[in-house]
DONU-881512 format. One record per residue (C-alpha): residue in three letters; x, y, z; residue number from 0. Coordinates in steps of 0.05 Angstrom, whole numbers, plus 5000, padded with zeros to 4 digits. Layout:
! DONU-881512
aa;u;v;w;i
Ala;X;Y;Z;NUM
...
//
This chain:
! DONU-881512
aa;u;v;w;i
Unk;6764;4066;1771;0
Unk;6815;4045;1818;1
Unk;6805;3979;1856;2
Unk;6822;3991;1933;3
Unk;6843;3930;1973;4
Unk;6812;3968;2035;5
Unk;6752;4014;2027;6
Unk;6773;4092;2032;7
Unk;6752;4129;2089;8
Unk;6692;4173;2087;9
Unk;6707;4243;2075;10
Unk;6709;4291;2134;11
Unk;6669;4354;2130;12
Unk;6643;4413;2169;13
Unk;6577;4447;2161;14
Unk;6578;4517;2129;15
Unk;6531;4576;2156;16
Unk;6482;4584;2099;17
Unk;6490;4516;2069;18
Unk;6541;4471;2041;19
Unk;6598;4431;2073;20
Unk;6675;4447;2077;21
Unk;6715;4381;2061;22
Unk;6772;4380;2111;23
Unk;6840;4355;2092;24
Unk;6886;4374;2155;25
Unk;6880;4402;2222;26
Unk;6939;4444;2252;27
Unk;6941;4475;2319;28
Unk;6979;4532;2350;29
Unk;7008;4524;2419;30
Unk;7005;4579;2469;31
Unk;6982;4640;2429;32
Unk;6954;4680;2488;33
Unk;7003;4710;2538;34
Unk;6957;4689;2601;35
Unk;6950;4616;2579;36
Unk;7027;4614;2561;37
Unk;7043;4630;2632;38
Unk;6989;4585;2656;39
Unk;7025;4530;2622;40
Unk;7095;4554;2645;41
Unk;7119;4587;2580;42
Unk;7141;4653;2562;43
Unk;7099;4692;2515;44
Unk;7156;4744;2501;45
Unk;7205;4694;2479;46
Unk;7171;4640;2441;47
Unk;7155;4640;2365;48
Unk;7093;4603;2342;49
Unk;7095;4528;2343;50
Unk;7051;4478;2314;51
Unk;7023;4408;2326;52
Unk;6966;4368;2289;53
Unk;6905;4329;2301;54
Unk;6877;4280;2249;55
Unk;6818;4303;2206;56
Unk;6769;4251;2234;57
Unk;6779;4274;2305;58
Unk;6732;4327;2291;59
Unk;6664;4323;2324;60
Unk;6611;4364;2285;61
Unk;6538;4379;2291;62
Unk;6537;4384;2371;63
Unk;6551;4310;2373;64
Unk;6572;4280;2442;65
Unk;6647;4265;2444;66
Unk;6669;4201;2484;67
Unk;6718;4211;2541;68
Unk;6783;4185;2521;69
Unk;6819;4122;2550;70
Unk;6886;4128;2580;71
Unk;6874;4195;2620;72
Unk;6844;4222;2683;73
Unk;6855;4291;2667;74
Unk;6817;4312;2606;75
Unk;6822;4388;2593;76
Unk;6778;4435;2550;77
Unk;6811;4491;2509;78
Unk;6764;4537;2467;79
Unk;6794;4564;2400;80
Unk;6782;4608;2340;81
Unk;6787;4560;2276;82
Unk;6810;4584;2210;83
Unk;6785;4549;2148;84
Unk;6835;4555;2092;85
Unk;6802;4561;2025;86
Unk;6860;4579;1984;87
Unk;6927;4544;1992;88
Unk;7003;4569;1985;89
Unk;7069;4566;2011;90
Unk;7118;4627;2038;91
Unk;7052;4661;2045;92
Unk;7062;4741;2057;93
Unk;7029;4763;2123;94
Unk;6998;4826;2089;95
Unk;6958;4778;2038;96
Unk;6949;4718;2086;97
Unk;6876;4733;2099;98
Unk;6856;4727;2025;99
Unk;6872;4650;2036;100
Unk;6816;4646;2087;101
Unk;6749;4618;2073;102
Unk;6721;4626;2141;103
Unk;6720;4618;2216;104
Unk;6691;4567;2269;105
Unk;6696;4561;2345;106
Unk;6731;4492;2362;107
Unk;6754;4457;2424;108
Unk;6826;4432;2431;109
Unk;6812;4374;2480;110
Unk;6872;4352;2512;111
Unk;6897;4291;2553;112
Unk;6936;4338;2604;113
Unk;6967;4282;2645;114
Unk;6994;4250;2576;115
Unk;7018;4318;2555;116
Unk;7053;4332;2619;117
Unk;7087;4263;2615;118
Unk;7110;4274;2542;119
Unk;7137;4343;2561;120
Unk;7177;4317;2621;121
Unk;7205;4257;2574;122
Unk;7218;4308;2523;123
Unk;7173;4268;2473;124
Unk;7121;4285;2421;125
Unk;7051;4308;2442;126
Unk;7012;4265;2392;127
Unk;6972;4222;2437;128
Unk;6955;4280;2488;129
Unk;6923;4322;2427;130
Unk;6907;4278;2371;131
Unk;6865;4222;2397;132
Unk;6794;4205;2374;133
Unk;6743;4254;2383;134
Unk;6794;4305;2408;135
Unk;6765;4367;2371;136
Unk;6694;4387;2371;137
Unk;6678;4444;2320;138
Unk;6615;4485;2306;139
Unk;6594;4506;2234;140
Unk;6641;4553;2196;141
Unk;6619;4620;2182;142
Unk;6646;4648;2116;143
Unk;6693;4705;2121;144
Unk;6652;4737;2058;145
Unk;6596;4748;2112;146
Unk;6630;4759;2176;147
Unk;6698;4790;2154;148
Unk;6763;4772;2190;149
Unk;6753;4774;2267;150
Unk;6813;4808;2303;151
Unk;6776;4825;2370;152
Unk;6716;4798;2406;153
Unk;6699;4759;2467;154
Unk;6721;4683;2469;155
Unk;6692;4643;2525;156
Unk;6679;4570;2546;157
Unk;6625;4545;2596;158
Unk;6620;4479;2627;159
Unk;6552;4461;2657;160
Unk;6533;4538;2651;161
Unk;6592;4561;2689;162
Unk;6642;4604;2658;163
Unk;6709;4573;2654;164
Unk;6749;4609;2603;165
Unk;6742;4682;2577;166
Unk;6786;4726;2536;167
Unk;6790;4769;2474;168
Unk;6816;4752;2405;169
Unk;6856;4813;2408;170
Unk;6896;4782;2460;171
Unk;6924;4734;2415;172
Unk;7003;4737;2409;173
Unk;6999;4715;2337;174
Unk;6939;4742;2297;175
Unk;6912;4700;2244;176
Unk;6955;4731;2185;177
Unk;7019;4718;2225;178
Unk;6998;4648;2240;179
Unk;6982;4630;2165;180
Unk;7048;4666;2149;181
Unk;7088;4625;2195;182
Unk;7054;4557;2181;183
Unk;7063;4569;2107;184
Unk;7136;4566;2116;185
Unk;7132;4496;2142;186
Unk;7081;4464;2100;187
Unk;7046;4482;2034;188
Unk;6974;4502;2058;189
Unk;6916;4472;2017;190
Unk;6845;4484;2013;191
Unk;6809;4446;2065;192
Unk;6863;4456;2122;193
Unk;6838;4481;2189;194
Unk;6879;4518;2239;195
Unk;6861;4521;2313;196
Unk;6894;4591;2336;197
Unk;6906;4577;2413;198
Unk;6863;4585;2476;199
Unk;6861;4635;2531;200
Unk;6872;4623;2604;201
Unk;6827;4584;2649;202
Unk;6836;4515;2618;203
Unk;6813;4456;2664;204
Unk;6786;4386;2668;205
Unk;6721;4358;2648;206
Unk;6685;4294;2668;207
Unk;6633;4248;2638;208
Unk;6564;4284;2632;209
Unk;6594;4352;2626;210
Unk;6560;4399;2577;211
Unk;6609;4444;2539;212
Unk;6593;4507;2505;213
Unk;6645;4551;2471;214
Unk;6629;4620;2439;215
Unk;6666;4674;2403;216
Unk;6633;4739;2390;217
Unk;6612;4751;2317;218
Unk;6636;4679;2296;219
Unk;6587;4628;2330;220
Unk;6592;4569;2380;221
Unk;6607;4498;2390;222
Unk;6573;4449;2437;223
Unk;6587;4381;2458;224
Unk;6575;4333;2520;225
Unk;6628;4287;2548;226
Unk;6604;4216;2550;227
//
């Protein structure tokens, strides 16, 4: 047995609907994957190829637990997203076979320090501290693709304190799941346990301490958290 000088971290896992845990390796996110949101954020959906950023695995918040309002921001935003759980890895994956690499799907929140992100954009710096902070990725349970299939259409929505804030349809994604997997696998070798947050529809906005967030995707499930 190896002798660690620092105790290894506890594994990060997400509950699977029907039982079991999905051990998480890495968390990737797609930027501006809905046309209306791309325009909302000042982008041009007709010109941009998919681009990616990451969050640490231990940024996940599971089981409906509360998330702490992070330091160093006065403008914390919600972004509800379809999350893809990779069950079979690979590199240079063909779009035609990409869905065979999916174990299942979940609903997630890509929480964002928007003011930090805006400052980073203006200075042409990385977004890491705007996106990858502690508790920045609440996620619901994973629904196996063997049970729900591969959702390509259906409502995606977010409520804050019972008020609808975001609403869209998975069919509005610029890059569908298969295209996202194919593109990402040209940049990294995907591995079992990887998660991919696939972008958010329009309507992103601020939340404050005490707010209750509920994200839903038709046929997939939901995610809940409270900002404290």
